[in-house]
C-alpha positions as CSV (number, residue, x, y, z in Angstrom):
1,X,11.2,-6.8,12.4
2,X,15.0,-6.5,12.9
3,X,17.5,-3.4,12.4
4,X,20.4,-4.0,10.0
5,X,23.7,-5.3,11.7
6,X,26.3,-3.1,13.1
7,X,28.5,-5.3,11.6
8,X,27.2,-5.3,7.8
9,X,29.5,-3.2,5.8
10,X,28.8,-0.7,3.6
11,X,28.7,-2.8,0.4
12,X,26.2,-5.4,2.3
13,X,23.9,-2.8,3.5
14,X,23.4,-1.1,-0.2
15,X,22.9,-4.6,-1.2
16,X,20.1,-5.2,1.5
17,X,18.6,-1.6,0.9
18,X,19.1,-0.8,-2.9
19,X,16.1,0.2,-5.1
20,X,13.3,-0.2,-1.9
21,X,11.7,1.5,0.5
22,X,12.1,0.5,4.1
23,X,11.3,1.8,7.5
24,X,13.7,4.3,9.5
25,X,14.0,6.5,12.1
26,X,15.6,9.9,12.2
27,X,16.3,10.1,15.7
28,X,16.3,8.3,18.8
29,X,12.8,9.5,19.9
30,X,11.3,9.6,16.2
31,X,8.6,7.5,14.6
32,X,9.2,4.7,12.3
33,X,8.7,6.5,8.7
34,X,9.5,5.0,5.2
35,X,12.8,5.8,3.4
36,X,15.0,5.0,0.5
37,X,18.3,4.9,0.3
38,X,20.8,7.3,-1.0
39,X,24.8,6.7,-2.2
40,X,27.1,9.9,-2.0
41,X,30.8,9.6,-2.6
42,X,33.3,11.5,-0.7
43,X,36.9,11.5,-2.2
44,X,38.0,11.0,1.4
45,X,35.5,8.7,3.2
46,X,34.2,6.9,-0.1
47,X,31.0,5.9,-0.4
48,X,28.4,7.3,2.1
49,X,25.0,6.2,2.5
50,X,21.7,8.5,3.3
51,X,18.0,8.0,3.7
52,X,16.0,10.2,1.8
53,X,12.2,10.3,3.0
54,X,9.0,11.1,1.1
55,X,8.8,14.7,2.2
56,X,13.0,14.8,0.4
57,X,14.5,15.3,3.7
58,X,17.8,13.6,3.9
59,X,19.6,11.8,6.8
60,X,22.6,9.9,7.6
61,X,21.8,6.1,7.5
62,X,22.0,4.9,11.4
63,X,22.1,1.0,11.3
64,X,20.2,1.0,14.5
65,X,17.6,2.9,13.5
66,X,17.1,1.4,9.9
67,X,14.6,-1.6,9.4
68,X,14.4,-3.9,6.2
69,X,10.5,-4.0,5.9
70,X,7.8,-5.6,3.5
71,X,4.3,-4.2,4.2
72,X,1.5,-6.4,3.5
73,X,0.2,-4.4,0.5
74,X,-3.1,-5.6,-0.7
75,X,-6.4,-3.1,-0.8
76,X,-5.5,0.0,0.6
77,X,-7.3,3.5,0.8
78,X,-5.8,6.5,-1.4
79,X,-7.0,10.1,-1.5
80,X,-11.0,9.0,-2.7
81,X,-10.5,6.0,-3.8
82,X,-9.1,2.3,-2.9
83,X,-6.1,0.6,-5.1
84,X,-4.9,-3.1,-4.9
85,X,-1.2,-3.3,-4.5
86,X,0.0,-6.8,-5.5
87,X,3.5,-8.3,-5.1
88,X,4.9,-9.9,-8.7
89,X,6.1,-13.2,-8.8
90,X,10.0,-12.8,-9.3
91,X,13.2,-14.9,-8.6
92,X,14.9,-12.3,-7.3
93,X,14.4,-11.7,-3.1
94,X,14.1,-8.2,-2.0
95,X,14.2,-7.2,1.6
96,X,12.4,-4.3,1.2
97,X,9.2,-3.1,-0.7
98,X,10.4,-2.5,-4.2
99,X,8.1,-0.9,-7.1
100,X,9.7,-3.0,-9.4
101,X,8.0,-6.2,-8.0
102,X,4.6,-4.6,-7.2
103,X,1.6,-3.7,-9.5
104,X,-1.4,-1.4,-8.7
105,X,-4.8,-2.1,-9.7
106,X,-7.5,0.2,-9.7
107,X,-11.2,-1.6,-8.9
108,X,-13.6,0.4,-11.1
109,X,-11.2,2.4,-12.5
110,X,-13.4,4.0,-15.2
111,X,-15.9,5.5,-12.2
112,X,-12.7,6.8,-10.5
113,X,-11.2,8.4,-13.6
114,X,-14.7,10.4,-14.0
115,X,-14.3,11.5,-10.4
116,X,-10.5,12.1,-10.5
117,X,-9.4,12.5,-13.9
118,X,-7.1,10.6,-16.0
119,X,-4.2,11.6,-13.6
120,X,-5.2,8.2,-11.6
121,X,-3.8,6.1,-14.9
122,X,-0.4,7.7,-13.5
123,X,-0.6,6.2,-10.3
124,X,2.4,3.7,-9.9
125,X,3.8,1.3,-6.8
126,X,6.5,4.5,-6.6
127,X,3.8,7.3,-6.4
128,X,4.4,9.1,-2.8
129,X,0.7,8.1,-2.0
130,X,0.9,4.5,-2.5
131,X,4.1,4.2,-0.8
132,X,2.3,6.2,2.4
133,X,-0.7,3.9,2.1
134,X,1.1,0.7,2.0
135,X,3.3,1.4,5.2
136,X,0.3,2.9,7.2
137,X,-3.0,1.7,5.9
138,X,-5.9,2.8,7.1
139,X,-9.1,0.7,6.7
140,X,-12.8,2.0,7.3
141,X,-16.0,0.3,8.5
142,X,-18.6,-0.3,5.8
143,X,-21.0,2.2,7.5
144,X,-18.1,4.6,7.2
145,X,-17.5,3.8,3.3
146,X,-21.2,4.3,2.6
147,X,-21.1,7.3,4.3
148,X,-18.2,8.9,2.3
149,X,-19.5,7.7,-0.9
150,X,-22.8,9.2,-0.1
151,X,-21.1,12.5,0.4
152,X,-18.8,12.4,-2.6
153,X,-15.9,11.8,-0.7
154,X,-14.8,8.5,-2.2
155,X,-15.8,6.4,-5.1
156,X,-14.1,3.3,-3.5
157,X,-13.4,2.0,-0.1
158,X,-10.9,-0.5,1.0
159,X,-12.5,-2.3,4.2
160,X,-9.6,-4.8,4.6
161,X,-6.5,-5.9,2.9
162,X,-8.7,-8.0,1.1
163,X,-12.3,-6.2,0.5
164,X,-12.4,-3.0,-1.9
165,X,-16.4,-1.7,-2.4
166,X,-18.0,0.8,-4.3
167,X,-21.5,2.1,-4.2
168,X,-22.5,-1.2,-5.6
169,X,-19.6,-3.6,-6.2
170,X,-17.7,-5.8,-4.3
171,X,-14.0,-6.9,-4.7
172,X,-11.8,-9.6,-2.9
173,X,-8.5,-9.9,-3.7
174,X,-8.9,-7.4,-6.8
175,X,-11.5,-10.0,-7.8
176,X,-15.3,-8.9,-8.8
177,X,-17.4,-11.1,-6.8
178,X,-20.5,-9.6,-5.8
179,X,-22.7,-6.4,-6.6
180,X,-24.8,-4.9,-3.8
181,X,-28.5,-4.6,-4.8
182,X,-31.2,-3.7,-2.3
183,X,-29.1,-4.2,0.9
184,X,-27.9,-8.0,-0.4
185,X,-25.1,-9.6,-2.0
186,X,-25.7,-11.1,-5.4
187,X,-22.7,-13.2,-6.8
188,X,-21.4,-12.4,-10.2
189,X,-20.2,-15.7,-11.8
190,X,-21.9,-18.0,-9.8
191,X,-21.9,-19.0,-6.3
192,X,-18.6,-17.6,-4.6
193,X,-17.7,-19.3,-1.4
194,X,-15.8,-16.4,0.0
195,X,-19.1,-14.1,0.5
196,X,-19.8,-16.2,3.5
197,X,-16.3,-14.9,4.7
198,X,-16.6,-11.3,4.5
199,X,-20.2,-10.8,5.4
200,X,-19.1,-9.9,9.0
201,X,-17.2,-7.0,7.2
202,X,-21.0,-5.5,6.2
203,X,-21.9,-4.8,9.7
204,X,-25.2,-5.9,9.2
205,X,-26.4,-3.4,6.5
206,X,-26.0,-6.1,3.6
207,X,-27.0,-10.0,3.5
208,X,-26.6,-12.8,1.8
Protein backbone atom coordinates (compact mmCIF):
# COMPACT_ATOMS: atom_id res chain seq x y z
CA UNK A 1 0.00 0.00 0.00
CA UNK A 2 1.59 3.25 -1.18
CA UNK A 3 0.98 6.78 0.00
CA UNK A 4 -0.02 9.51 -2.42
CA UNK A 5 3.13 10.94 -4.04
CA UNK A 6 4.17 14.30 -2.63
CA UNK A 7 4.59 15.59 -6.18
CA UNK A 8 0.95 15.00 -7.10
CA UNK A 9 -0.90 18.26 -7.67
CA UNK A 10 -4.20 19.11 -5.95
CA UNK A 11 -6.21 18.35 -9.09
CA UNK A 12 -4.66 14.89 -9.45
CA UNK A 13 -5.11 14.09 -5.76
CA UNK A 14 -8.78 14.95 -6.18
CA UNK A 15 -9.06 12.58 -9.13
CA UNK A 16 -7.39 9.77 -7.19
CA UNK A 17 -9.64 10.09 -4.14
CA UNK A 18 -12.86 11.72 -5.30
CA UNK A 19 -16.02 9.88 -4.29
CA UNK A 20 -14.23 7.10 -2.44
CA UNK A 21 -13.11 5.96 0.99
CA UNK A 22 -9.42 5.38 1.65
CA UNK A 23 -7.04 4.97 4.58
CA UNK A 24 -5.21 7.80 6.31
CA UNK A 25 -3.44 8.77 9.51
CA UNK A 26 -4.30 11.97 11.33
CA UNK A 27 -0.79 12.12 12.86
CA UNK A 28 2.60 10.42 12.57
CA UNK A 29 1.75 8.10 15.47
CA UNK A 30 -1.88 7.59 14.45
CA UNK A 31 -3.41 4.37 13.18
CA UNK A 32 -4.84 3.97 9.69
CA UNK A 33 -8.57 4.69 9.56
CA UNK A 34 -11.11 5.21 6.74
CA UNK A 35 -11.57 8.74 5.45
CA UNK A 36 -13.22 10.62 2.61
CA UNK A 37 -12.04 13.63 0.62
CA UNK A 38 -13.54 17.04 1.34
CA UNK A 39 -12.89 19.99 -0.95
CA UNK A 40 -13.03 23.57 0.30
CA UNK A 41 -12.17 26.83 -1.41
CA UNK A 42 -10.30 29.83 -0.13
CA UNK A 43 -10.17 33.15 -1.97
CA UNK A 44 -6.43 33.37 -1.35
CA UNK A 45 -5.25 29.75 -1.46
CA UNK A 46 -7.71 28.29 -3.95
CA UNK A 47 -8.85 24.72 -3.49
CA UNK A 48 -7.87 23.09 -0.17
CA UNK A 49 -8.25 19.36 0.46
CA UNK A 50 -9.30 17.86 3.78
CA UNK A 51 -10.20 14.39 4.99
CA UNK A 52 -13.37 13.61 6.94
CA UNK A 53 -13.45 10.43 9.03
CA UNK A 54 -16.44 8.31 10.02
CA UNK A 55 -16.88 10.29 13.25
CA UNK A 56 -17.19 13.51 11.23
CA UNK A 57 -13.75 14.73 12.26
CA UNK A 58 -11.98 16.96 9.73
CA UNK A 59 -8.22 16.79 9.08
CA UNK A 60 -5.85 18.52 6.64
CA UNK A 61 -4.79 16.14 3.87
CA UNK A 62 -1.16 15.01 4.22
CA UNK A 63 -0.01 13.08 1.18
CA UNK A 64 2.49 10.93 3.07
CA UNK A 65 -0.25 9.78 5.46
CA UNK A 66 -2.91 9.14 2.82
CA UNK A 67 -3.26 5.73 1.15
CA UNK A 68 -5.65 4.92 -1.72
CA UNK A 69 -7.04 1.49 -0.91
CA UNK A 70 -9.62 -1.05 -2.04
CA UNK A 71 -10.53 -3.46 0.79
CA UNK A 72 -11.17 -7.08 -0.10
CA UNK A 73 -14.96 -6.78 0.49
CA UNK A 74 -16.87 -10.08 0.39
CA UNK A 75 -18.65 -11.28 3.54
CA UNK A 76 -18.36 -9.05 6.62
CA UNK A 77 -20.01 -8.93 10.02
CA UNK A 78 -22.23 -6.04 11.06
CA UNK A 79 -23.94 -5.73 14.44
CA UNK A 80 -26.04 -8.87 14.75
CA UNK A 81 -25.87 -10.13 11.18
CA UNK A 82 -23.58 -10.59 8.18
CA UNK A 83 -23.72 -9.06 4.72
CA UNK A 84 -21.93 -9.64 1.45
CA UNK A 85 -20.26 -6.66 -0.24
CA UNK A 86 -19.58 -7.10 -3.95
CA UNK A 87 -17.76 -4.90 -6.43
CA UNK A 88 -19.81 -4.23 -9.53
CA UNK A 89 -18.38 -4.47 -13.02
CA UNK A 90 -17.82 -0.89 -14.09
CA UNK A 91 -15.56 0.44 -16.80
CA UNK A 92 -14.43 3.42 -14.74
CA UNK A 93 -11.36 2.51 -12.68
CA UNK A 94 -11.45 3.58 -9.04
CA UNK A 95 -8.41 3.69 -6.78
CA UNK A 96 -10.45 3.65 -3.55
CA UNK A 97 -13.50 1.94 -2.07
CA UNK A 98 -16.40 3.58 -3.86
CA UNK A 99 -19.99 2.96 -2.82
CA UNK A 100 -21.18 3.61 -6.37
CA UNK A 101 -19.17 0.59 -7.51
CA UNK A 102 -20.42 -1.83 -4.83
CA UNK A 103 -23.60 -3.57 -3.76
CA UNK A 104 -24.81 -4.99 -0.43
CA UNK A 105 -26.61 -8.33 -0.17
CA UNK A 106 -28.18 -9.59 3.06
CA UNK A 107 -28.36 -13.40 3.23
CA UNK A 108 -31.46 -14.70 5.02
CA UNK A 109 -32.82 -11.17 4.79
CA UNK A 110 -36.28 -11.99 6.10
CA UNK A 111 -34.89 -13.48 9.32
CA UNK A 112 -32.56 -10.49 9.73
CA UNK A 113 -35.50 -8.11 9.32
CA UNK A 114 -37.53 -10.02 11.91
CA UNK A 115 -34.70 -9.62 14.40
CA UNK A 116 -33.55 -6.08 13.58
CA UNK A 117 -36.52 -4.41 11.91
CA UNK A 118 -37.02 -2.96 8.47
CA UNK A 119 -34.12 -0.52 8.99
CA UNK A 120 -31.80 -3.19 7.62
CA UNK A 121 -33.28 -2.38 4.20
CA UNK A 122 -31.58 1.01 4.48
CA UNK A 123 -28.10 -0.49 4.75
CA UNK A 124 -26.02 0.53 1.73
CA UNK A 125 -22.35 0.40 0.72
CA UNK A 126 -22.11 3.98 2.04
CA UNK A 127 -23.45 3.14 5.53
CA UNK A 128 -20.84 3.85 8.24
CA UNK A 129 -21.32 0.37 9.68
CA UNK A 130 -20.52 -1.19 6.31
CA UNK A 131 -17.48 1.01 5.72
CA UNK A 132 -16.10 0.17 9.16
CA UNK A 133 -16.65 -3.52 8.52
CA UNK A 134 -15.01 -3.68 5.09
CA UNK A 135 -11.94 -1.73 6.23
CA UNK A 136 -11.58 -3.63 9.52
CA UNK A 137 -13.31 -6.99 9.05
CA UNK A 138 -13.62 -9.39 11.95
CA UNK A 139 -14.44 -13.07 11.51
CA UNK A 140 -15.49 -15.79 13.93
CA UNK A 141 -15.00 -19.51 14.26
CA UNK A 142 -18.04 -21.70 13.69
CA UNK A 143 -18.06 -22.50 17.42
CA UNK A 144 -18.24 -18.78 18.21
CA UNK A 145 -20.91 -18.28 15.54
CA UNK A 146 -23.11 -21.01 17.04
CA UNK A 147 -22.74 -19.49 20.50
CA UNK A 148 -23.68 -16.03 19.20
CA UNK A 149 -26.74 -17.37 17.38
CA UNK A 150 -27.84 -19.49 20.36
CA UNK A 151 -27.71 -16.42 22.60
CA UNK A 152 -29.65 -14.32 20.09
CA UNK A 153 -26.65 -12.05 19.52
CA UNK A 154 -26.60 -12.71 15.77
CA UNK A 155 -28.89 -14.02 13.06
CA UNK A 156 -26.04 -14.78 10.67
CA UNK A 157 -22.26 -14.76 11.00
CA UNK A 158 -19.40 -14.47 8.50
CA UNK A 159 -16.73 -17.09 9.14
CA UNK A 160 -14.50 -15.89 6.29
CA UNK A 161 -14.77 -13.37 3.42
CA UNK A 162 -16.55 -16.16 1.51
CA UNK A 163 -18.69 -18.02 4.06
CA UNK A 164 -21.79 -16.84 5.93
CA UNK A 165 -23.78 -19.18 8.16
CA UNK A 166 -27.17 -19.00 9.84
CA UNK A 167 -28.53 -21.58 12.28
CA UNK A 168 -29.38 -23.92 9.42
CA UNK A 169 -28.02 -22.44 6.18
CA UNK A 170 -24.63 -21.92 4.54
CA UNK A 171 -23.87 -19.22 1.97
CA UNK A 172 -20.74 -19.26 -0.16
CA UNK A 173 -19.87 -16.10 -2.10
CA UNK A 174 -23.44 -14.91 -1.48
CA UNK A 175 -24.95 -18.11 -2.90
CA UNK A 176 -27.01 -20.47 -0.76
CA UNK A 177 -25.24 -23.80 -1.19
CA UNK A 178 -26.24 -25.99 1.76
CA UNK A 179 -28.44 -26.50 4.75
CA UNK A 180 -27.28 -27.82 8.14
CA UNK A 181 -29.32 -30.76 9.39
CA UNK A 182 -28.38 -32.96 12.34
CA UNK A 183 -24.78 -31.82 12.18
CA UNK A 184 -24.45 -32.50 8.48
CA UNK A 185 -24.06 -30.26 5.43
CA UNK A 186 -26.78 -31.05 2.92
CA UNK A 187 -26.18 -29.58 -0.56
CA UNK A 188 -28.94 -27.49 -2.07
CA UNK A 189 -29.54 -28.00 -5.78
CA UNK A 190 -27.36 -31.05 -6.25
CA UNK A 191 -23.68 -31.78 -5.46
CA UNK A 192 -21.65 -28.68 -4.59
CA UNK A 193 -17.88 -28.97 -5.00
CA UNK A 194 -17.23 -26.06 -2.61
CA UNK A 195 -18.49 -28.08 0.37
CA UNK A 196 -15.24 -30.03 0.47
CA UNK A 197 -13.30 -26.78 0.57
CA UNK A 198 -15.25 -25.15 3.38
CA UNK A 199 -15.86 -28.09 5.74
CA UNK A 200 -12.62 -27.30 7.60
CA UNK A 201 -14.11 -24.00 8.78
CA UNK A 202 -16.73 -25.84 10.82
CA UNK A 203 -14.19 -27.12 13.32
CA UNK A 204 -15.41 -30.71 13.23
CA UNK A 205 -18.89 -29.74 14.46
CA UNK A 206 -20.43 -30.37 11.03
CA UNK A 207 -19.67 -33.21 8.63
CA UNK A 208 -20.33 -33.94 4.96
